[in-house]
N, C-alpha and C positions, 0 to 999 in steps of 0.2 A: 468406249471403255478401254483403258489401257490393259496391257498384258498382266501386270501385277495385280490390278484390281480384280480382273476376271479370275485370276488364280485364287484370290482370297475367297471368292464367292463359291467357286465350284472346284472340285479336286479329283474326283475318282470315277472309274468305270471298268470295262473288261475286254473281251475279244471275240472273234472268230465267226465267219459266215460261210456260205457255200454258193457255188455257181458252177453249172455243168457245161452249158453251151455259151452263155453270155460272158462277156468280159466286163467285169465290174470296175468302173473307174471311180476313184474317190472324188467326191464333189469338191469343187473349189469354193462353193458357197453352201454352207451347212443350212439345211432347212429344219428349223426346230418346230416340234409339234406341241411344245409346252404352252398352255394357255395361261394368260395372266390371271384370269379369274378361276382357275382350276381349284376345286375344293379338295384339299388333302384329307380332311377329317371325315370319317364315315359315321362312327358311333362309338359310344363308350358303355361298358358294363363291368361290374365287379372291379377287378384291378387291371382291366384291359382297355386300351384305346386302339380302335381299328382305323387304319389309314388306307389311302390308295396312292398309286404312283402312275406316272405317265412313261412313255417310251420315247424319249428324245431321239431324233435321227431315224425313226421308222420310215418316214417318207423318202429318205435317201437310199434305202435298200432297193435293189432290183426285185422284181417279182420272184425270181428264183431264190434269192436270199430270204425273202419273206416266207416262202414255202419251207425253207430249211428251218427257220425259227418256229414256224407253226408245227412242223413234224416233230421237232425236238421237244416242244412244249407238250404236245399230245403224248409223246413217249413218257415224259415225266409224270403227267397226270394219270397215265394208265397204271402206274405202280403205286398210286397214292395210298391205297388200302394196305399195302405192305407195311408202311410205317405204323398204321393203326394197330395191326396185329403184332408187330415187333414190340410196341410199347406195352401191351398187356394182352393176355390170352382171351379176355372176355370183351375187349373194346368194340369189336365189330358187332357182336350180338347186342351189346348195350346201345351203341349208336343207332343201329337200325330200329330198335324198339323206341328210343326217344324220338327219332325223326318221324316215325309213323304216328306217334302221339301228336307231335307238333303239327303235322300236316292234315290230320283227320279229326282232331278233337273239335266238337261243335258245342261244347259246354260254355260255362261262364269264364271268360278270359279277362275279367276285371278284378279278380281276386288276388290277394297277396301270394297265395300259393302258386297260381299260374305264372305270375311275374317271377317268382323264385325258380319255377321250373324252366322258363325261358332263359333266365340268366345261367342256370346250371348247364343247359344244353349248349349255350354259346361258349361257356368255359370249356366244356368237353371238346367242342369243335376246335377251339383255339389251340388246345393242348394235344390234339390228335389222340385223345383218350381221357381216361378218368383221373390221371395224375397231372398235377400242375406242371406246365412246360418248363418251369425254371427251378422251382423248389423241390420238385419230384414228389411232394406230398400228395396223398389222395385228396381229391376235391370233395368237399362235404356239401351235400344238398341242404338247402334251407327249407325243405319240405320233408314230411315224414313218410314212412312206409304206407300208411293208410291212404294218403293222397295219391301216391304213385299207383297203388292198386286201383283206386278209383279211375285214374286216367287209363290204365291198361284195360280195365273192363269196358270203359266207355268207348274205347277205340278198337276193341277186339284185338289187342296186341298181347303177345306172349313174351314175358321175361320172368324166368323163374329159376329156382335153385341158386347155385353159387353166384351166378351173374346178377341176380336180384339182390341177394343178401350182401354182396360185397359193397354195394353203394352205401350201406348204413352201418356196417360193422367195422372192426378195427384190423381186419386181416389185410394183407398186401398194402400196408400203409405207405410204403415208399416204393416208387418205381425203381430208383437207384439208391441203395443204402451204402454210403461210403464210410460209415462210422468205424472207428477203431475198435477192435476186440470182438467183432461179430463176424459171422460167416456171411460175407458180403453178397455172394451169389444166392445163398439160401434165403437171405432176408430182402432181396430185391425182387420186385414184382415184374420187372421187365421180362419179356417173353423170349429173350435170347437163350434161356435155359429152362429145362423142365422144372416143375415145382419142387422136385426132390434132389436136384443137382447141387453139389456143394463146392466150395472153394477147392477142396482137396481133389474132388473128381476132375475139375478143370485142369489143375496142375498136373495130375497124374496122366491125364489123357494127352496133353500136349508135350509131355516129356518124351513121348515116343515118336513125335513128329520131327524128322530131320530133313532139312532142305537139301536138295541135290547139290546145290552150290552154297556152302555156308556163308560165302561173301555176299550172296544175294538171297537173303532169307525170304521165304515165301510168307505171306500174311495169313498164316493158319488161323482158322476160326472166323475170318472176316465175313464170309458169306454163308454162314450156316447157323442152325440152332443145335445146341447140345442137349441131349435128353438121356435119361436113364430108364431102361426097360428091363425088368427082371434082373436088376443089378448090373446090367451091362450098359456102359456109356457109349453113345454113338452120335454121329452128326447127321442132321437132316439138311442137305445142301440146297441153297436157293438157286434154282435153275429151271429151265424148261423141262417139264416132266418130273420135277422135284418139288420141294416146298415152295409155295407161291408160284407154281408153274403157270397157272391160268393168267395171272396178271403179267408175269414175265413174258409170256407169249404175245400179249398185247404190246408190251414195251418193244419187243423185237420187231413186231409189225411196223411200228412207227419209225424205229431206228433204220430199218431197211429202206423206208421211203426217204429218210434223211440222207442216207448214204447215196441214194440215187441223184440227189441234187448237191452233193458235196462240192465245195468251192475249189478244192484242189486235191491232188493225189494224196498228200500227207493226211489231210483231214479225212478223206474217204477211207484210207487204210486204217486209221484209228477207229473209225466207226465200225468197220468190218471186224476188228478185233474185239470191240465191245459187244457186238452181236454174238460173236463166237463164245465169248465169256458167259453171256447170259444163257446160251444154249448148252454149254458144257459144265459150267461152274468151276472150271479148272483155274487154279490160282496162278499157275505159270502164265496162262493166257492173260490173266489180270495184270500181271507185271509187264507182259509184252505190250498190252494196251496202254498202260501208264507211260511206258517209255515212248511209244508212238504219239500219244496225246500230248505229252510234255514237249516233244520236238515239233509238233504241228502248231507253229506260232503265226503263220500267215493267214490273213483273212479278216473278215468283218464280224463274224459270229463265232461264239464258242459256247461250251456247255459243260456242266458237271452232271454226271448221271451214274448212279449205282449205290452200292453199300460202302459208305465212305468213313464218316467220323465215328469214333468209338467212345464218345463221352457217355453214352447211355449204357455201356457195359461196365459194370463195377470193376472188372479186371482188364478192360481195355482191349479185348480181342475182336468183338463183333461190330460190324459197321451198320449204321442206320441208313435206310433208304433215303436218298436225297437227290434232288435235281434243281439246277439253276440254269436258265438259258439267257444269254446276254449278247448285247451288241456293242461293238467297240465305240468308245468315245474318242475319236481321232485326236481332237485338240488336246484334251487333258492327258491322254496317254502319252502323247509326244512330250508334254511338259514333265511328266513324272518318270519318263524313261531314264532320266538322269540318275535315279536311285539304282536301277538295275545296272547301268553302265559303271557305276562306282562301287558295286557290291564288294569287290576285292579290297578297296581302300578301307571300307568299314570293317571288314574282317581283320585286315592287317593291323588296324589301329584300335581294336577292341581290347578290353582289359583281361581277356582270357589268358590262361596259361598257354605258352607257345605250342605245347604238344596237343592242345585242344583246338587250335585254329586250323582251318582248311588252307592248304597251300594254293588251291585253285578253286574259287567259287565259280561254278559253271552253270550256264543255262538259266539264270534267274531272269525271267521276263515279268514285267510289271505293266499292267493295263488298267485303265479306268474304263468301266463298262456301264451300260445301262441295262438293267434287268428287263427281260420280256416275259418271263414266267418262272414260277417256282412251284415245287411240290415236295411232299415228304417232310423230312426233318427241317427243310428250309422254309416251310410255310405252315401257318401264317406268320410265325415268328422267324425272322430272317437274319442271317449274318450281314455285316456291312463290309467285310473283307474276307478273302479266302486265299489260302496258300496250299497248293496240292502239286504232286501227290504226297502221301504221308510216309511212304517207305524211305527210310534214311539212306539206303544204298542208291536209290534212284535219284534222290536229291544230290548226292555226292557225285554220281557218275554222269548224270544227264542234266540235272537241274530241276527247276520247279516253275510253276506259273503262279504269280501273285496278282490278285485283282481286287479292286475296290469298287463297290456297287454304287456308282455315282447318283443315279436317280433315287435310290433308296435313302442315301444320306441326305439328299436334298429334300425329300419328303419329310424325313424326321425334322430337319431344320425349319421347315415351313409349317410344322404342326402346331406351333404356338408355344410360348414360354410358360413357365409355371411359377416363377417368383422364388423358387427354392434357392437360387443363387444368393439373393439378398439375405435370406434367412440363415444360411449356413456358412457363408464366407465371413472371414474374420473382420475385414475392414474394407474401406472404399477402394484402396489400391488393388486389392485382390479382385474385387468386382470389376473394376475398370480393365484390368488385364484379361479377365475372362471374356468380357464383352467385346474387346477389341481383337484379342488373339486366340480365344478359346476354340473357335471353329477350325482355324488353320492348324492349331496345335493338335486337336483331336484327329484331324484328317492325316496329318503327318505321322502321328503316332500309329495309326492304323497301317499306313504305308510301310513305315519302318518295321513294325511288328511282323507284317506278312512278308515283305520282300527281303529284309535283312535278317530279322530275328529268327524265323523258322529255317532259313537257309544257313544260318551261322553254326559254327562248331562242328565237331566230329567225335564219334565214339572211339574209345581206346581199342586197339586190336584185341579181338577175342571177347569183347563185351557184347552181351546179347541185346536184343531190342528192348526199349524201355518198358514195353508192356510186360516183359518177362522179369526185368531187373527191378523196376520201380513199382510194378503192379498197380494197385489202386490209386497210387499217387502220380502215375505217369502223366496223365492229362493235365493236371493242375501245375505240375512242375514245368511242362513244356510251354504252357500258356504264360506262366510267370516269367520264364526265361525269355520268351519273345517280347513280352512287355518291357522287361528290363533293358533289352537291346534298344528298343524304341526310346525309353526314358533316358538312357545314357547319351544317345546321340541328339536328342531334342535340345540338350543344353550344350551345344557344340557349334562353334563358328563355321564349321564346314557346311552347314545347311545354308548359311548366307553366302558363302563362297560359291556354292553350286547354284545360286539364284533362286532357291526355293522359298526363302523368307527375306523380309526387309530388315528385321531386327531379331536376330537369333536369341538374344538374351531374354527379351520380353516374351517371345514365343515359348522358350524353355521354362520361364517362371510360370506362365499361365498353365503349361502342361503339368508341372510339378504340383502347383496349387490344386488343380482339378483332380489329379490322381490321388493325392493324399486326402483331400476332402471326401472323395468318393470312397476310397478304400477303408478309411477309418470311421466314416459317419454315414454319408447319404445313401450308400447301397443298402444300409440296414432297413430302409423303408420297405424293402422287398421281402423281409422276413417277419414271421409272427414272433411276438415276444416269447422268449424262452427257447427258440430254435437255434441249433448250431448252423454254421455255414457249411453247406454240402455241395453246391454247384461248383464245378471246377474253376470257372472264371471268377466267380465271387471269392472263392477261397484264395486264388492267386492274387487278386487285388488286395485282399486283407493281409496275407502273409508278407507281401512285398512292402506294404505301407507300415504294418506293425513292426516288422523287423527294422526298417529304416528309423522309425520313431524310437525304438528301444536302443538301437546301437548309437544313435545320435544324442542320447540324453546327456552324456558327459559334457558335450559342447553346446547343448541347448539348440541343436540343429532345427528340430521341430518342437515348438512350444505348445503345450496344452494350456488353453486359457479358459477360465470360467468368468463369465460376465453376465450379471443380471440373471443368474441361475441357468445360463446356457453355456454349452461347451463349444469351443472353437479350436482349430489347429492353425498355427501360424508358422510359416517357414522363415527362420531367422538367417539361415546361411545356405543359399542355393548351391554354391560351389561345393560345400561339404556334403550336401545331400547328393549331388552329382557323383561325388567320390564314393559315397555309401552305395548308391545304385550300382556303380562299377564293381565294388567288392562283392555285392550279392550276386551280380551277374557272373562273375568269375566262379563263385561257389556253386551256383546252380548248374553251370556248365560242367564243373568238376563232378557234381553228383550224377549228371546224365552220362558224362563220358566214362565214368568209372562204375556206373550202376550201383551207387551207394544207397541201398534201401534204408539203412538206419538213419542216415543223414536227412533224407527227404522226409521220412516219417517224423523226425524231430522238428524239422522246419515247418511242415504243414500243420502238424498237431499242435506245435508250440505257438504258432502265430496265426494260423489261417482258419481255425475251426471254431473255437470258443468265442463268445461275444460277451462283452461287459453288459450285464443286464440293466444296470442303472443308466448307462449311456444309451442303450437300445430303447428303453422306455422313454427317455428324453427325446430322442430323435423321432420316434413315432408320434409323440405328443406335438412336437413342433411341426411335424409334417401334416397334421390334421387340417391346417388352414388351406392346403393346396388340394383342390378336388381332382386334379389331373392324375389319372392312374399311372403307376410306376412302369407298366409294361406296354409296349406297342407292337403291333403286327399289321399285316396287310391283306387286303383282297387283291387279287391279281387282275390286270387288264384281261379282257376276253378277245381272243383273235378269232374273227368270224370270216371264213372263206366264202367267196362268191364264185359260183360255177356257171359254165355255159350249158347248152343242151346236151353235150356229150359227157358232162360231169367233170370237165377240166377246170381247175382253179384259175380264175381270171384276175382275181384281186383278193386281198386280205385286209379287212378293216379292223381297227382297234376300237373296242367299246369298253365301257366301265360298268362294273356291278354297282347297283344302287345301295345294296345293303349286304351285310355279312351273311345273314341267313340265306339270302337269295343265292349267293355263290356256293355256300356249303351244301345246300340242297341240290343245286345243279350238278356239283361234283359227285355227290352220292348217287344221283340218278344215272349219270353218264359214264362214270368210271368205277362202277361197282363190279369188280372182276374176281372177287374172292368170296368164298363161303364164310359163314360166321365162325366156323371152327376149322383150323388149318393144321 
């Protein structure tokens, strides 16, 4: 298989491992553990498809490196219940009750009610709580109160009061409510805030927080819950001895083991700082850790661990608990390093205003990795690419790490097609472009989004962090801005000059077709008829696509076609669409750089929130012929240590869960470190 053919099939992965005494030599012949007959699909229920993934390259790691991966994975799982409690204050109590029913009920399991109960529990497991993982809407049981009471009585299980009632009433209907004109904090069920805390409370509280060095602003609010007691607003910090202390102590225990097998000094120093952060909750230590972690680029194994992404906070302060442990894919990382090496070229040639460009794009590392384990906000629903850290000043001064999760992407690609392409594509040319170039276009878009997009641009002097200036629109603006960077360069001959594609124009056309098709139509299958778009990524895909459609009407850049009662979108002028994407990129960077709240509100509310109800109904009707669920997630491989008579680990084997429920119950039994109420 030649290099270019291999590149088309596989594209992404990540980084970093550890070795204490051994010297790890990169193998000259990679031993792949992927089995030709490996079954990716596990099961389907409701709107969910469960998949599994392998860990290519596991056998190439030394035992010490495998120990590092194992310890980091255990550290991640130790904090799993934090995510559940962050998502909603009653989640742990509800989960424990439902699981006890599931494992002890001896009654009739052939009834429709029991089938509905099983489906509901699996949906709760998948979402890490009772709110949908993507739409944020509360999950509705297809059984009634009477049946749940029967199950509770039959299994001697207790679930009462608000925790019982909430399953069936209209309260706490949205985990995250991003609607305009409401008190977003008060109307969001997410447990980052006490039930009586308001938008004004949050704004007033953080007005008093001033970073010691304004040029290096601390991430205030990232690792705490904000509550109001007797009219006084205060933080409950996530740390050892603080909120979630019992689980955090378990995380620390495993991180200390990982530090003991660190591959190199830089990695060990970063782990030591992460441990210190968990012990103290100090946000300066968090920044120190991120600087050290970003600079630690050598090795075969890396990890993400802590309170990181702020999408679940309606105001963008608080980080959800998340862990990903990954192994470097040496071959693909070497191929994709070309993006990192040319980051300055992309910045210099972008359509941004000159004052918004970085003079020096530093420290952008890009790796393709294979995931070895995930927990918290990354599991079961996982990202396919990550760019961290999130602090703008660290990105500017030190750089960032960008990774693509290669084995996750491959598992998605091997999960089977749905036929939706033929239904929603306008013509045969569009279908052929997608079939031949769609995968490479998607992978390159992810890479450009993470490596170039998030690292691009700079804030104007004196402008605050986007969570302060753009507030509830900060996340969708940033994701749309990074998408636009990717789209702009996907239709550029530079990609072919760098050897990343064989035909840049066809790859670019496939990328544009797919993005517009998804942003204007196919992503609507994820919404119930009548719903607004609320999830940050869905919003950004819609406002990017809808803005380009609207602004290109005069030149008929994107044509809306009705044929046999069905709607299609056809791109008539790819070069003009490329120019429109450049114009919108310039504007989104201006909004971010200047902190223009009025402009971002007009952009998102004008193009990204409301849905044409006739089109939505049509899309849902056309989609009924495809049984494949719109959402996918994963069970994780299980790392099983083998020990000798002294308890020393002698080998670590990789096994697979047979079923989703099996893994969820195993996790609940073995990583149950928090009480029901925290």
